[in-house]
PDB file with one MODEL, atoms N, CA, C and O in Angstrom:
MODEL        1
ATOM      1  N   MET A   1      63.093 160.251 241.464  1.00  0.00           N
ATOM      2  CA  MET A   1      62.440 161.562 242.037  1.00  0.00           C
ATOM      3  C   MET A   1      62.160 162.740 241.151  1.00  0.00           C
ATOM      4  O   MET A   1      62.888 163.165 240.254  1.00  0.00           O
ATOM      5  N   ALA A   2      60.677 163.330 241.641  1.00  0.00           N
ATOM      6  CA  ALA A   2      60.225 164.372 240.687  1.00  0.00           C
ATOM      7  C   ALA A   2      61.420 165.427 240.121  1.00  0.00           C
ATOM      8  O   ALA A   2      62.549 165.453 240.611  1.00  0.00           O
ATOM      9  N   ARG A   3      61.061 166.134 239.207  1.00  0.00           N
ATOM     10  CA  ARG A   3      61.849 167.427 238.695  1.00  0.00           C
ATOM     11  C   ARG A   3      61.278 168.548 239.512  1.00  0.00           C
ATOM     12  O   ARG A   3      60.192 168.443 240.081  1.00  0.00           O
ATOM     13  N   SER A   4      62.112 169.746 239.566  1.00  0.00           N
ATOM     14  CA  SER A   4      61.344 170.446 240.015  1.00  0.00           C
ATOM     15  C   SER A   4      60.841 171.645 238.858  1.00  0.00           C
ATOM     16  O   SER A   4      61.447 172.009 237.850  1.00  0.00           O
ATOM     17  N   TRP A   5      59.721 172.040 239.303  1.00  0.00           N
ATOM     18  CA  TRP A   5      58.897 173.020 238.356  1.00  0.00           C
ATOM     19  C   TRP A   5      59.856 174.277 238.014  1.00  0.00           C
ATOM     20  O   TRP A   5      59.521 175.090 237.153  1.00  0.00           O
ATOM     21  N   ASN A   6      60.764 174.365 238.554  1.00  0.00           N
ATOM     22  CA  ASN A   6      61.804 175.898 237.853  1.00  0.00           C
ATOM     23  C   ASN A   6      62.976 174.854 237.009  1.00  0.00           C
ATOM     24  O   ASN A   6      63.585 175.416 236.098  1.00  0.00           O
ATOM     25  N   ASP A   7      63.308 173.393 237.267  1.00  0.00           N
ATOM     26  CA  ASP A   7      63.762 172.946 236.038  1.00  0.00           C
ATOM     27  C   ASP A   7      63.216 172.503 234.592  1.00  0.00           C
ATOM     28  O   ASP A   7      63.661 172.483 233.444  1.00  0.00           O
ATOM     29  N   VAL A   8      62.137 172.191 235.183  1.00  0.00           N
ATOM     30  CA  VAL A   8      61.367 172.150 234.044  1.00  0.00           C
ATOM     31  C   VAL A   8      61.218 173.467 233.346  1.00  0.00           C
ATOM     32  O   VAL A   8      61.244 173.579 232.120  1.00  0.00           O
ATOM     33  N   LYS A   9      61.094 174.246 234.007  1.00  0.00           N
ATOM     34  CA  LYS A   9      60.593 175.789 233.400  1.00  0.00           C
ATOM     35  C   LYS A   9      61.802 176.157 232.451  1.00  0.00           C
ATOM     36  O   LYS A   9      61.642 176.690 231.353  1.00  0.00           O
ATOM     37  N   ALA A  10      63.400 175.716 233.152  1.00  0.00           N
ATOM     38  CA  ALA A  10      64.402 175.829 232.493  1.00  0.00           C
ATOM     39  C   ALA A  10      64.544 175.556 231.067  1.00  0.00           C
ATOM     40  O   ALA A  10      65.025 176.118 230.084  1.00  0.00           O
ATOM     41  N   ASP A  11      63.854 174.326 231.381  1.00  0.00           N
ATOM     42  CA  ASP A  11      64.294 173.159 229.935  1.00  0.00           C
ATOM     43  C   ASP A  11      63.239 173.943 228.857  1.00  0.00           C
ATOM     44  O   ASP A  11      63.661 174.245 227.741  1.00  0.00           O
ATOM     45  N   LYS A  12      61.880 174.246 229.245  1.00  0.00           N
ATOM     46  CA  LYS A  12      61.345 174.521 228.665  1.00  0.00           C
ATOM     47  C   LYS A  12      62.221 175.937 227.641  1.00  0.00           C
ATOM     48  O   LYS A  12      62.577 175.959 226.463  1.00  0.00           O
ATOM     49  N   ALA A  13      62.323 177.054 228.829  1.00  0.00           N
ATOM     50  CA  ALA A  13      63.112 177.867 227.568  1.00  0.00           C
ATOM     51  C   ALA A  13      64.346 177.832 226.795  1.00  0.00           C
ATOM     52  O   ALA A  13      64.752 178.647 225.966  1.00  0.00           O
ATOM     53  N   ASP A  14      64.977 176.534 227.289  1.00  0.00           N
ATOM     54  CA  ASP A  14      66.182 176.212 225.927  1.00  0.00           C
ATOM     55  C   ASP A  14      65.689 175.519 225.371  1.00  0.00           C
ATOM     56  O   ASP A  14      66.489 174.593 225.236  1.00  0.00           O
ATOM     57  N   ARG A  15      64.591 175.231 224.769  1.00  0.00           N
ATOM     58  CA  ARG A  15      64.330 174.321 223.938  1.00  0.00           C
ATOM     59  C   ARG A  15      63.243 175.286 223.119  1.00  0.00           C
ATOM     60  O   ARG A  15      62.769 174.899 222.051  1.00  0.00           O
ATOM     61  N   ASP A  16      62.900 176.518 223.681  1.00  0.00           N
ATOM     62  CA  ASP A  16      61.974 177.514 222.969  1.00  0.00           C
ATOM     63  C   ASP A  16      63.500 178.346 222.339  1.00  0.00           C
ATOM     64  O   ASP A  16      63.762 178.198 221.145  1.00  0.00           O
ATOM     65  N   SER A  17      64.445 179.206 223.233  1.00  0.00           N
ATOM     66  CA  SER A  17      64.805 179.919 222.621  1.00  0.00           C
ATOM     67  C   SER A  17      65.895 179.342 221.032  1.00  0.00           C
ATOM     68  O   SER A  17      66.148 180.003 220.024  1.00  0.00           O
ATOM     69  N   SER A  18      66.313 177.936 221.373  1.00  0.00           N
ATOM     70  CA  SER A  18      66.780 176.939 220.337  1.00  0.00           C
ATOM     71  C   SER A  18      66.142 176.864 218.963  1.00  0.00           C
ATOM     72  O   SER A  18      66.534 176.482 217.861  1.00  0.00           O
ATOM     73  N   ALA A  19      65.129 177.318 219.388  1.00  0.00           N
ATOM     74  CA  ALA A  19      64.503 176.555 217.956  1.00  0.00           C
ATOM     75  C   ALA A  19      63.765 178.196 217.759  1.00  0.00           C
ATOM     76  O   ALA A  19      62.809 178.106 216.988  1.00  0.00           O
ATOM     77  N   GLY A  20      63.949 179.433 218.191  1.00  0.00           N
ATOM     78  CA  GLY A  20      63.777 180.285 217.530  1.00  0.00           C
ATOM     79  C   GLY A  20      63.089 181.071 217.746  1.00  0.00           C
ATOM     80  O   GLY A  20      63.047 182.140 217.136  1.00  0.00           O
ATOM     81  N   ARG A  21      62.280 180.702 218.791  1.00  0.00           N
ATOM     82  CA  ARG A  21      60.410 181.144 219.112  1.00  0.00           C
ATOM     83  C   ARG A  21      60.709 182.809 220.194  1.00  0.00           C
ATOM     84  O   ARG A  21      61.699 182.988 220.903  1.00  0.00           O
ATOM     85  N   ASP A  22      59.798 183.587 220.050  1.00  0.00           N
ATOM     86  CA  ASP A  22      60.233 184.705 220.615  1.00  0.00           C
ATOM     87  C   ASP A  22      59.302 184.278 221.502  1.00  0.00           C
ATOM     88  O   ASP A  22      58.216 184.506 220.970  1.00  0.00           O
ATOM     89  N   MET A  23      59.108 183.703 222.738  1.00  0.00           N
ATOM     90  CA  MET A  23      57.973 183.783 223.611  1.00  0.00           C
ATOM     91  C   MET A  23      57.055 185.180 224.190  1.00  0.00           C
ATOM     92  O   MET A  23      55.870 185.477 224.036  1.00  0.00           O
ATOM     93  N   PRO A  24      58.075 185.799 224.846  1.00  0.00           N
ATOM     94  CA  PRO A  24      57.020 187.217 224.984  1.00  0.00           C
ATOM     95  C   PRO A  24      56.242 187.470 224.042  1.00  0.00           C
ATOM     96  O   PRO A  24      55.035 187.558 224.268  1.00  0.00           O
ATOM     97  N   GLN A  25      56.793 187.657 222.676  1.00  0.00           N
ATOM     98  CA  GLN A  25      55.685 187.898 221.904  1.00  0.00           C
ATOM     99  C   GLN A  25      54.468 186.940 221.121  1.00  0.00           C
ATOM    100  O   GLN A  25      53.666 187.166 220.215  1.00  0.00           O
ATOM    101  N   ALA A  26      54.744 185.918 221.861  1.00  0.00           N
ATOM    102  CA  ALA A  26      53.768 184.291 221.256  1.00  0.00           C
ATOM    103  C   ALA A  26      53.285 184.825 222.086  1.00  0.00           C
ATOM    104  O   ALA A  26      52.293 185.418 221.661  1.00  0.00           O
ATOM    105  N   ARG A  27      53.519 185.043 223.704  1.00  0.00           N
ATOM    106  CA  ARG A  27      52.237 184.845 224.798  1.00  0.00           C
ATOM    107  C   ARG A  27      51.424 186.862 224.608  1.00  0.00           C
ATOM    108  O   ARG A  27      50.256 187.158 224.857  1.00  0.00           O
ATOM    109  N   GLU A  28      52.087 187.449 224.316  1.00  0.00           N
ATOM    110  CA  GLU A  28      51.084 188.445 223.554  1.00  0.00           C
ATOM    111  C   GLU A  28      50.463 188.137 222.894  1.00  0.00           C
ATOM    112  O   GLU A  28      49.339 188.221 223.388  1.00  0.00           O
ATOM    113  N   ASP A  29      50.415 187.713 221.791  1.00  0.00           N
ATOM    114  CA  ASP A  29      49.811 187.520 220.728  1.00  0.00           C
ATOM    115  C   ASP A  29      48.509 186.441 221.286  1.00  0.00           C
ATOM    116  O   ASP A  29      47.375 186.804 220.973  1.00  0.00           O
ATOM    117  N   ALA A  30      48.603 185.506 221.868  1.00  0.00           N
ATOM    118  CA  ALA A  30      47.828 184.484 222.100  1.00  0.00           C
ATOM    119  C   ALA A  30      46.850 185.623 223.421  1.00  0.00           C
ATOM    120  O   ALA A  30      45.625 185.568 223.313  1.00  0.00           O
ATOM    121  N   ARG A  31      47.266 186.304 224.244  1.00  0.00           N
ATOM    122  CA  ARG A  31      46.720 187.076 224.736  1.00  0.00           C
ATOM    123  C   ARG A  31      45.503 187.975 224.284  1.00  0.00           C
ATOM    124  O   ARG A  31      44.371 188.267 224.670  1.00  0.00           O
ATOM    125  N   HIS A  32      46.304 188.227 223.332  1.00  0.00           N
ATOM    126  CA  HIS A  32      44.641 189.552 222.331  1.00  0.00           C
ATOM    127  C   HIS A  32      44.202 188.214 221.656  1.00  0.00           C
ATOM    128  O   HIS A  32      43.267 187.940 222.409  1.00  0.00           O
ATOM    129  N   ARG A  33      44.233 187.344 220.883  1.00  0.00           N
ATOM    130  CA  ARG A  33      43.523 186.097 220.827  1.00  0.00           C
ATOM    131  C   ARG A  33      42.353 186.160 221.439  1.00  0.00           C
ATOM    132  O   ARG A  33      41.305 186.670 221.043  1.00  0.00           O
ATOM    133  N   THR A  34      42.611 185.566 222.512  1.00  0.00           N
ATOM    134  CA  THR A  34      42.127 185.566 223.720  1.00  0.00           C
ATOM    135  C   THR A  34      41.192 186.639 223.939  1.00  0.00           C
ATOM    136  O   THR A  34      40.020 186.335 223.722  1.00  0.00           O
ATOM    137  N   HIS A  35      41.367 187.549 224.230  1.00  0.00           N
ATOM    138  CA  HIS A  35      40.386 189.013 224.365  1.00  0.00           C
ATOM    139  C   HIS A  35      39.394 189.256 223.581  1.00  0.00           C
ATOM    140  O   HIS A  35      38.198 189.388 223.839  1.00  0.00           O
ATOM    141  N   ALA A  36      39.967 189.309 222.593  1.00  0.00           N
ATOM    142  CA  ALA A  36      39.217 189.448 221.024  1.00  0.00           C
ATOM    143  C   ALA A  36      37.973 188.298 220.845  1.00  0.00           C
ATOM    144  O   ALA A  36      36.828 188.671 220.592  1.00  0.00           O
ATOM    145  N   TYR A  37      38.344 186.778 221.012  1.00  0.00           N
ATOM    146  CA  TYR A  37      37.725 186.045 221.541  1.00  0.00           C
ATOM    147  C   TYR A  37      36.515 186.287 222.524  1.00  0.00           C
ATOM    148  O   TYR A  37      35.366 186.164 222.099  1.00  0.00           O
ATOM    149  N   ILE A  38      36.770 186.636 223.854  1.00  0.00           N
ATOM    150  CA  ILE A  38      36.227 186.869 224.775  1.00  0.00           C
ATOM    151  C   ILE A  38      34.901 187.975 224.326  1.00  0.00           C
ATOM    152  O   ILE A  38      33.724 187.831 224.655  1.00  0.00           O
ATOM    153  N   LEU A  39      35.361 188.863 223.660  1.00  0.00           N
ATOM    154  CA  LEU A  39      34.613 190.348 223.512  1.00  0.00           C
ATOM    155  C   LEU A  39      33.720 189.915 222.264  1.00  0.00           C
ATOM    156  O   LEU A  39      32.556 190.316 222.268  1.00  0.00           O
ATOM    157  N   ASP A  40      34.180 189.093 221.142  1.00  0.00           N
ATOM    158  CA  ASP A  40      33.307 188.231 220.137  1.00  0.00           C
ATOM    159  C   ASP A  40      32.042 187.686 220.968  1.00  0.00           C
ATOM    160  O   ASP A  40      30.898 188.139 220.981  1.00  0.00           O
ATOM    161  N   HIS A  41      32.608 186.515 221.699  1.00  0.00           N
ATOM    162  CA  HIS A  41      31.285 185.997 222.383  1.00  0.00           C
ATOM    163  C   HIS A  41      30.053 186.692 223.310  1.00  0.00           C
ATOM    164  O   HIS A  41      28.883 186.374 223.525  1.00  0.00           O
ATOM    165  N   ARG A  42      30.996 187.899 223.783  1.00  0.00           N
ATOM    166  CA  ARG A  42      30.289 188.378 224.816  1.00  0.00           C
ATOM    167  C   ARG A  42      29.116 189.277 224.078  1.00  0.00           C
ATOM    168  O   ARG A  42      28.072 189.636 224.622  1.00  0.00           O
ATOM    169  N   ARG A  43      29.638 189.652 222.299  1.00  0.00           N
ATOM    170  CA  ARG A  43      28.841 190.453 221.614  1.00  0.00           C
ATOM    171  C   ARG A  43      27.856 189.561 220.731  1.00  0.00           C
ATOM    172  O   ARG A  43      27.025 190.117 220.012  1.00  0.00           O
ATOM    173  N   GLY A  44      27.985 187.782 220.809  1.00  0.00           N
ATOM    174  CA  GLY A  44      27.382 187.020 220.164  1.00  0.00           C
ATOM    175  C   GLY A  44      28.159 186.850 218.705  1.00  0.00           C
ATOM    176  O   GLY A  44      27.504 186.285 217.830  1.00  0.00           O
ATOM    177  N   LEU A  45      28.943 187.108 218.509  1.00  0.00           N
ATOM    178  CA  LEU A  45      29.681 186.943 217.286  1.00  0.00           C
ATOM    179  C   LEU A  45      30.383 185.775 217.193  1.00  0.00           C
ATOM    180  O   LEU A  45      30.652 185.469 216.031  1.00  0.00           O
ATOM    181  N   THR A  46      30.805 184.952 218.118  1.00  0.00           N
ATOM    182  CA  THR A  46      31.453 183.964 217.995  1.00  0.00           C
ATOM    183  C   THR A  46      31.354 182.744 216.770  1.00  0.00           C
ATOM    184  O   THR A  46      30.253 182.536 216.259  1.00  0.00           O
ATOM    185  N   PRO A  47      32.402 182.054 216.388  1.00  0.00           N
ATOM    186  CA  PRO A  47      32.756 181.894 214.897  1.00  0.00           C
ATOM    187  C   PRO A  47      31.572 180.446 214.107  1.00  0.00           C
ATOM    188  O   PRO A  47      31.796 179.246 213.951  1.00  0.00           O
ATOM    189  N   GLY A  48      30.818 180.969 213.905  1.00  0.00           N
ATOM    190  CA  GLY A  48      29.952 179.517 213.239  1.00  0.00           C
ATOM    191  C   GLY A  48      28.602 180.034 213.762  1.00  0.00           C
ATOM    192  O   GLY A  48      27.569 179.513 213.339  1.00  0.00           O
ATOM    193  N   THR A  49      28.575 180.654 214.320  1.00  0.00           N
ATOM    194  CA  THR A  49      26.630 181.119 214.658  1.00  0.00           C
ATOM    195  C   THR A  49      26.372 182.463 214.218  1.00  0.00           C
ATOM    196  O   THR A  49      27.322 183.246 214.227  1.00  0.00           O
ATOM    197  N   PRO A  50      25.081 182.915 213.778  1.00  0.00           N
ATOM    198  CA  PRO A  50      24.701 183.904 213.487  1.00  0.00           C
ATOM    199  C   PRO A  50      24.775 185.401 213.917  1.00  0.00           C
ATOM    200  O   PRO A  50      24.511 185.500 215.115  1.00  0.00           O
ATOM    201  N   LYS A  51      24.982 186.301 213.472  1.00  0.00           N
ATOM    202  CA  LYS A  51      25.036 188.182 214.322  1.00  0.00           C
ATOM    203  C   LYS A  51      24.408 187.863 215.603  1.00  0.00           C
ATOM    204  O   LYS A  51      25.107 188.079 216.593  1.00  0.00           O
ATOM    205  N   GLY A  52      23.434 187.475 215.757  1.00  0.00           N
ATOM    206  CA  GLY A  52      22.624 187.691 217.110  1.00  0.00           C
ATOM    207  C   GLY A  52      23.275 186.469 218.288  1.00  0.00           C
ATOM    208  O   GLY A  52      23.381 186.584 219.509  1.00  0.00           O
ATOM    209  N   GLY A  53      23.542 185.625 217.643  1.00  0.00           N
ATOM    210  CA  GLY A  53      24.320 184.490 218.829  1.00  0.00           C
ATOM    211  C   GLY A  53      22.898 183.445 218.677  1.00  0.00           C
ATOM    212  O   GLY A  53      22.104 183.526 217.740  1.00  0.00           O
ATOM    213  N   LEU A  54      22.803 182.526 219.754  1.00  0.00           N
ATOM    214  CA  LEU A  54      22.466 181.684 219.710  1.00  0.00           C
ATOM    215  C   LEU A  54      21.220 181.483 220.552  1.00  0.00           C
ATOM    216  O   LEU A  54      21.503 181.640 221.740  1.00  0.00           O
ATOM    217  N   ARG A  55      19.765 181.151 220.332  1.00  0.00           N
ATOM    218  CA  ARG A  55      18.651 181.496 221.434  1.00  0.00           C
ATOM    219  C   ARG A  55      18.757 180.160 221.862  1.00  0.00           C
ATOM    220  O   ARG A  55      19.445 179.368 221.218  1.00  0.00           O
ATOM    221  N   ARG A  56      18.074 179.778 223.009  1.00  0.00           N
ATOM    222  CA  ARG A  56      18.586 178.899 223.894  1.00  0.00           C
ATOM    223  C   ARG A  56      17.468 177.339 223.315  1.00  0.00           C
ATOM    224  O   ARG A  56      17.634 176.214 223.785  1.00  0.00           O
ATOM    225  N   GLY A  57      16.323 177.709 222.167  1.00  0.00           N
ATOM    226  CA  GLY A  57      16.061 176.631 221.105  1.00  0.00           C
ATOM    227  C   GLY A  57      16.703 176.353 220.237  1.00  0.00           C
ATOM    228  O   GLY A  57      16.443 175.480 219.408  1.00  0.00           O
ATOM    229  N   ASP A  58      17.718 177.090 220.274  1.00  0.00           N
ATOM    230  CA  ASP A  58      18.448 176.744 218.814  1.00  0.00           C
ATOM    231  C   ASP A  58      19.787 175.737 218.896  1.00  0.00           C
ATOM    232  O   ASP A  58      20.210 175.200 217.872  1.00  0.00           O
ATOM    233  N   ARG A  59      20.313 175.562 219.985  1.00  0.00           N
ATOM    234  CA  ARG A  59      20.992 174.254 220.848  1.00  0.00           C
ATOM    235  C   ARG A  59      20.466 172.658 220.995  1.00  0.00           C
ATOM    236  O   ARG A  59      19.494 172.244 221.626  1.00  0.00           O
ATOM    237  N   PRO A  60      21.011 172.241 220.549  1.00  0.00           N
ATOM    238  CA  PRO A  60      20.711 170.718 219.924  1.00  0.00           C
ATOM    239  C   PRO A  60      20.419 169.961 221.543  1.00  0.00           C
ATOM    240  O   PRO A  60      19.758 168.963 221.829  1.00  0.00           O
ATOM    241  N   SER A  61      21.157 170.836 222.348  1.00  0.00           N
ATOM    242  CA  SER A  61      20.922 170.207 223.769  1.00  0.00           C
ATOM    243  C   SER A  61      19.603 170.092 224.209  1.00  0.00           C
ATOM    244  O   SER A  61      19.080 169.079 224.672  1.00  0.00           O
ATOM    245  N   ALA A  62      18.800 171.827 223.939  1.00  0.00           N
ATOM    246  CA  ALA A  62      17.443 171.875 224.134  1.00  0.00           C
ATOM    247  C   ALA A  62      15.972 171.175 223.604  1.00  0.00           C
ATOM    248  O   ALA A  62      14.806 171.321 223.971  1.00  0.00           O
ATOM    249  N   ARG A  63      16.575 170.411 222.641  1.00  0.00           N
ATOM    250  CA  ARG A  63      15.475 169.504 222.047  1.00  0.00           C
ATOM    251  C   ARG A  63      15.328 168.312 222.586  1.00  0.00           C
ATOM    252  O   ARG A  63      14.468 167.542 222.157  1.00  0.00           O
TER     253      ARG A  63
ENDMDL
END
């Protein structure tokens, strides 16, 4: 029989707390990293791309 979602969440919370993880802080950090990545992507500043972003002809699939 499959475990309920609540049982899975409770087990994960137990593992996280026993490992000393601060999950609310980890979620907030991940949220900030995600928002920063999205903003940089919209500005054309994703890692590994020039400041102006990629043009259609710069992509290998467009060749």
